SEKOL-158601 format. One line per field, with one value per residue: x, y, z of N, C-alpha, C, O in turn; residue number from 1. Coordinates in nm, 3 decimals. Layout:
nX	[X;...]
nY	[Y;...]
nZ	[Z;...]
caX	[X;...]
caY	[Y;...]
caZ	[Z;...]
cX	[X;...]
cY	[Y;...]
cZ	[Z;...]
oX	[X;...]
oY	[Y;...]
oZ	[Z;...]
seq	[NUM;...]
END
This chain:
nX	[0.068;0.052;0.078;-0.054;-0.032;-0.212;-0.255;-0.250;-0.039;-0.008;-0.186;-0.384;-0.429;-0.750;-0.838;-0.898;-0.790;-0.738;-0.677;-0.598;-0.567;-0.457;-0.504;-0.322;-0.272;-0.253;-0.507;-0.716;-0.633;-0.660;-0.792;-0.853;-0.803;-0.601;-0.463;-0.157;0.043;0.324;0.518;0.773;1.025;0.847;0.672;0.537;0.180;-0.140;-0.396;-0.647;-0.864;-1.045;-1.261;-1.262;-1.482;-1.713;-1.708;-1.681;-1.550;-1.254;-1.149;-0.868;-0.819;-0.730;-0.825;-1.085;-1.408;-1.316;-1.178;-1.260;-1.299;-1.332;-1.409;-1.369;-1.465;-1.475;-1.252;-1.046;-0.975;-0.906;-1.025;-0.945;-1.082;-0.983;-1.080;-1.090;-0.834;-0.544;-0.238;-0.104;-0.174;0.012;0.227;0.402;0.197;0.109;-0.032;-0.177;-0.218;-0.413;-0.397;-0.507;-0.338;-0.236;-0.085;-0.010;0.109;0.284;0.246;0.384;0.497;0.309;0.323;0.160;0.107;0.024;-0.016;0.004]
nY	[-0.127;0.215;0.561;0.875;1.205;1.506;1.856;2.053;2.303;2.650;2.834;3.063;3.067;2.922;2.897;2.688;2.406;2.141;1.799;1.541;1.180;0.956;0.615;0.365;0.070;-0.237;-0.225;-0.378;-0.500;-0.308;-0.200;0.008;0.354;0.640;0.906;1.014;1.225;1.438;1.647;1.880;1.769;1.612;1.314;1.076;1.112;0.976;1.072;1.034;0.763;0.595;0.336;0.127;-0.005;0.031;0.282;0.408;0.642;0.722;0.924;1.105;1.238;1.492;1.623;1.552;1.660;1.890;1.816;1.637;1.332;1.162;0.935;0.816;0.553;0.461;0.614;0.544;0.707;0.911;1.192;1.460;1.721;1.990;2.203;2.493;2.532;2.509;2.648;2.432;2.228;2.217;2.026;1.754;1.578;1.249;1.009;0.688;0.347;0.057;-0.290;-0.611;-0.690;-0.446;-0.141;-0.078;0.071;0.370;0.706;0.987;1.268;1.551;1.892;2.083;2.404;2.598;2.925;3.160]
nZ	[0.009;-0.084;0.026;-0.013;0.078;0.139;0.170;0.475;0.623;0.712;0.954;1.150;1.495;1.586;1.322;1.038;0.890;0.630;0.577;0.338;0.258;0.035;-0.056;-0.231;-0.431;-0.263;-0.142;-0.033;0.205;0.401;0.696;0.880;0.867;0.942;1.124;1.273;1.491;1.544;1.744;1.759;1.968;2.117;2.204;1.946;1.873;1.898;1.676;1.514;1.389;1.144;1.076;0.813;0.664;0.844;0.895;1.130;1.369;1.557;1.800;1.928;2.261;2.261;2.040;1.989;1.889;1.748;1.530;1.239;1.092;0.772;0.517;0.180;0.025;-0.242;-0.352;-0.206;-0.012;0.292;0.477;0.676;0.854;1.019;1.274;1.466;1.534;1.746;1.874;1.984;1.829;1.632;1.433;1.267;1.069;0.999;0.799;0.833;0.769;0.869;0.929;0.997;1.175;1.285;1.273;0.949;0.731;0.669;0.568;0.404;0.613;0.682;0.726;0.969;1.089;1.362;1.437;1.698]
caX	[0.007;0.126;-0.006;-0.004;-0.101;-0.234;-0.303;-0.155;0.004;-0.018;-0.312;-0.381;-0.504;-0.887;-0.868;-0.919;-0.708;-0.760;-0.573;-0.638;-0.466;-0.507;-0.416;-0.309;-0.191;-0.323;-0.600;-0.793;-0.596;-0.688;-0.912;-0.868;-0.697;-0.607;-0.345;-0.065;0.109;0.445;0.561;0.915;1.064;0.743;0.641;0.418;0.062;-0.250;-0.492;-0.771;-0.883;-1.180;-1.291;-1.289;-1.601;-1.830;-1.687;-1.686;-1.445;-1.201;-1.063;-0.774;-0.883;-0.700;-0.882;-1.227;-1.496;-1.268;-1.136;-1.363;-1.263;-1.438;-1.361;-1.442;-1.411;-1.447;-1.146;-0.950;-0.917;-0.952;-1.014;-0.941;-1.112;-0.934;-1.135;-1.074;-0.695;-0.464;-0.086;-0.050;-0.184;0.136;0.309;0.387;0.085;0.128;-0.126;-0.145;-0.332;-0.411;-0.461;-0.565;-0.208;-0.215;-0.046;0.070;0.181;0.298;0.265;0.486;0.441;0.255;0.330;0.060;0.149;-0.087;0.038;-0.076]
caY	[0.002;0.347;0.658;1.025;1.289;1.641;1.952;2.116;2.447;2.748;2.900;3.129;3.002;2.942;2.878;2.563;2.325;2.007;1.697;1.415;1.084;0.863;0.484;0.297;-0.061;-0.367;-0.169;-0.454;-0.523;-0.207;-0.225;0.132;0.460;0.756;1.001;1.025;1.343;1.450;1.796;1.885;1.730;1.525;1.184;1.065;1.110;0.929;1.179;0.991;0.667;0.563;0.206;0.135;-0.053;0.084;0.442;0.469;0.715;0.711;1.040;1.126;1.318;1.619;1.676;1.530;1.806;1.997;1.736;1.535;1.248;1.098;0.861;0.793;0.421;0.445;0.696;0.493;0.842;0.961;1.337;1.515;1.849;2.048;2.319;2.554;2.488;2.564;2.626;2.303;2.133;2.228;1.919;1.676;1.480;1.137;0.905;0.543;0.243;-0.057;-0.416;-0.692;-0.702;-0.336;-0.027;-0.132;0.156;0.504;0.793;1.096;1.376;1.688;1.999;2.172;2.496;2.702;3.047;3.211]
caZ	[-0.013;-0.085;0.077;-0.065;0.173;0.071;0.261;0.589;0.620;0.826;0.984;1.277;1.597;1.571;1.196;0.995;0.790;0.597;0.530;0.283;0.221;-0.078;-0.058;-0.359;-0.411;-0.210;-0.047;0.033;0.329;0.505;0.797;0.923;0.826;1.032;1.150;1.412;1.482;1.619;1.752;1.793;2.103;2.188;2.137;1.864;1.933;1.806;1.638;1.472;1.295;1.102;1.025;0.665;0.638;0.901;0.889;1.277;1.398;1.686;1.813;2.035;2.334;2.229;1.908;1.980;1.899;1.667;1.418;1.201;0.995;0.692;0.402;0.055;-0.014;-0.383;-0.390;-0.107;0.056;0.412;0.490;0.806;0.873;1.159;1.308;1.588;1.567;1.843;1.854;2.042;1.736;1.535;1.436;1.140;1.063;0.926;0.758;0.837;0.744;0.977;0.888;1.111;1.261;1.359;1.183;0.837;0.640;0.706;0.472;0.430;0.699;0.639;0.829;1.016;1.186;1.406;1.494;1.815]
cX	[0.089;0.027;0.042;-0.099;-0.112;-0.277;-0.210;-0.125;0.019;-0.129;-0.300;-0.461;-0.672;-0.922;-0.876;-0.811;-0.770;-0.674;-0.651;-0.529;-0.518;-0.414;-0.427;-0.246;-0.289;-0.413;-0.707;-0.764;-0.619;-0.811;-0.947;-0.766;-0.709;-0.485;-0.276;-0.013;0.246;0.504;0.708;0.938;0.949;0.735;0.536;0.287;-0.062;-0.353;-0.634;-0.762;-1.019;-1.174;-1.335;-1.420;-1.718;-1.826;-1.696;-1.553;-1.382;-1.095;-0.974;-0.843;-0.861;-0.774;-1.037;-1.319;-1.444;-1.223;-1.245;-1.299;-1.351;-1.343;-1.437;-1.394;-1.378;-1.305;-1.026;-0.886;-0.987;-0.940;-1.029;-0.963;-1.083;-0.988;-1.089;-0.923;-0.606;-0.314;-0.042;-0.092;-0.078;0.209;0.320;0.283;0.125;0.016;-0.083;-0.268;-0.307;-0.461;-0.498;-0.447;-0.176;-0.172;0.048;0.158;0.179;0.302;0.368;0.413;0.407;0.263;0.202;0.114;0.050;-0.017;-0.058;-0.122]
cY	[0.122;0.452;0.797;1.111;1.438;1.718;1.995;2.256;2.522;2.834;2.969;3.051;3.037;2.913;2.732;2.522;2.191;1.927;1.581;1.295;0.977;0.745;0.432;0.143;-0.169;-0.299;-0.256;-0.507;-0.432;-0.215;-0.092;0.231;0.581;0.847;0.999;1.167;1.358;1.596;1.776;1.847;1.652;1.405;1.186;1.045;1.073;1.043;1.112;0.865;0.657;0.417;0.222;0.097;0.013;0.237;0.485;0.517;0.689;0.832;1.026;1.231;1.453;1.689;1.649;1.665;1.902;1.929;1.656;1.463;1.190;1.017;0.844;0.660;0.416;0.523;0.634;0.611;0.871;1.113;1.360;1.674;1.902;2.170;2.381;2.511;2.580;2.557;2.491;2.207;2.118;2.111;1.843;1.574;1.366;1.044;0.774;0.448;0.129;-0.173;-0.515;-0.708;-0.568;-0.229;-0.099;-0.054;0.305;0.606;0.912;1.190;1.482;1.788;2.070;2.266;2.586;2.824;3.105;3.365]
cZ	[-0.002;-0.057;0.026;0.008;0.098;0.187;0.364;0.537;0.718;0.830;1.119;1.371;1.589;1.429;1.171;0.887;0.752;0.543;0.441;0.254;0.148;-0.060;-0.201;-0.333;-0.355;-0.095;0.019;0.175;0.440;0.573;0.861;0.864;0.926;1.026;1.283;1.383;1.564;1.622;1.790;1.945;2.188;2.116;2.042;1.917;1.848;1.786;1.620;1.374;1.265;1.054;0.881;0.613;0.703;0.920;1.029;1.306;1.544;1.711;1.938;2.122;2.296;2.113;1.893;1.994;1.805;1.544;1.380;1.069;0.910;0.578;0.282;0.007;-0.151;-0.426;-0.292;-0.040;0.177;0.408;0.637;0.801;1.026;1.169;1.450;1.646;1.682;1.822;1.901;1.948;1.625;1.554;1.292;1.150;0.963;0.914;0.783;0.807;0.848;0.889;1.004;1.213;1.330;1.244;1.083;0.752;0.695;0.574;0.505;0.512;0.620;0.743;0.849;1.120;1.212;1.469;1.593;1.785]
oX	[0.183;-0.088;0.161;-0.221;-0.032;-0.326;-0.090;-0.172;0.060;-0.168;-0.211;-0.551;-0.716;-1.043;-0.863;-0.758;-0.844;-0.594;-0.760;-0.412;-0.612;-0.292;-0.524;-0.184;-0.401;-0.393;-0.778;-0.852;-0.603;-0.919;-1.063;-0.658;-0.815;-0.416;-0.336;-0.023;0.265;0.535;0.754;0.867;0.959;0.774;0.451;0.275;-0.084;-0.391;-0.724;-0.672;-1.106;-1.074;-1.418;-1.470;-1.814;-1.923;-1.720;-1.452;-1.450;-0.984;-0.999;-0.920;-0.955;-0.775;-1.106;-1.309;-1.517;-1.232;-1.320;-1.258;-1.459;-1.224;-1.560;-1.284;-1.268;-1.252;-0.913;-0.766;-1.110;-0.850;-1.106;-0.878;-1.143;-0.957;-1.054;-0.895;-0.610;-0.268;0.060;-0.053;-0.079;0.255;0.240;0.287;0.171;-0.034;0.033;-0.387;-0.198;-0.543;-0.516;-0.472;-0.098;-0.225;0.151;0.263;0.083;0.370;0.423;0.292;0.459;0.207;0.140;0.163;-0.009;0.046;-0.180;-0.189]
oY	[0.131;0.447;0.829;1.097;1.475;1.666;1.976;2.310;2.473;2.899;2.933;2.977;3.153;2.904;2.653;2.603;2.132;1.971;1.538;1.324;0.910;0.751;0.453;0.110;-0.181;-0.319;-0.215;-0.551;-0.467;-0.234;-0.076;0.193;0.612;0.856;0.983;1.220;1.278;1.655;1.673;1.896;1.633;1.386;1.276;0.962;1.130;1.105;1.133;0.858;0.700;0.384;0.302;0.164;0.050;0.305;0.604;0.451;0.643;0.838;0.952;1.310;1.532;1.812;1.706;1.752;1.997;1.999;1.606;1.521;1.160;1.040;0.856;0.654;0.375;0.490;0.680;0.617;0.863;1.163;1.297;1.747;1.865;2.255;2.304;2.470;2.703;2.464;2.442;2.092;2.027;2.083;1.877;1.489;1.394;1.001;0.740;0.475;0.111;-0.162;-0.463;-0.738;-0.567;-0.235;-0.160;-0.098;0.350;0.569;0.926;1.206;1.508;1.764;2.113;2.223;2.648;2.798;3.100;3.427]
oZ	[0.078;-0.101;0.024;0.004;0.013;0.287;0.345;0.437;0.823;0.733;1.196;1.332;1.587;1.408;1.265;0.810;0.830;0.461;0.479;0.228;0.189;-0.050;-0.274;-0.232;-0.405;0.025;0.110;0.249;0.557;0.518;0.898;0.818;0.981;0.924;1.389;1.272;1.655;1.518;1.841;2.033;2.309;2.001;2.042;2.007;1.741;1.886;1.701;1.290;1.341;0.989;0.837;0.523;0.635;0.954;1.048;1.278;1.635;1.658;2.032;2.067;2.296;2.105;1.809;2.081;1.775;1.443;1.464;0.969;0.961;0.561;0.281;-0.050;-0.188;-0.532;-0.306;-0.015;0.182;0.341;0.709;0.751;1.127;1.085;1.539;1.759;1.691;1.756;1.852;1.970;1.543;1.664;1.204;1.239;0.853;1.018;0.760;0.820;0.902;0.798;1.114;1.330;1.425;1.133;1.112;0.705;0.757;0.477;0.614;0.498;0.512;0.851;0.752;1.224;1.124;1.572;1.578;1.868]
seq	[1;2;3;4;5;6;7;8;9;10;11;12;13;14;15;16;17;18;19;20;21;22;23;24;25;26;27;28;29;30;31;32;33;34;35;36;37;38;39;40;41;42;43;44;45;46;47;48;49;50;51;52;53;54;55;56;57;58;59;60;61;62;63;64;65;66;67;68;69;70;71;72;73;74;75;76;77;78;79;80;81;82;83;84;85;86;87;88;89;90;91;92;93;94;95;96;97;98;99;100;101;102;103;104;105;106;107;108;109;110;111;112;113;114;115;116]
END
């Protein structure tokens, strides 16, 4: 599976950004997709995931209520709408796929920067 991420950038606090991640290749193995993020000097943090079949999301505590994940199965793409962004959301966001064994593939990171 190959992952191609789009979106991110720079926004002021309170603003919005969106990310998308398109999967290609052996996508039949995907059970979930989502994002992790890592800020400088901090550990990698789970952001959100979505079940590929049911579409049920699972949000990290720090983003629930502000971020919304969705997916388009026909395009093998997940979307992340990030609203009410805070400076602490600044990080490199990486798209991931899950298989039955856990995290299977990582995409390239996308920088999200929120200025105060």
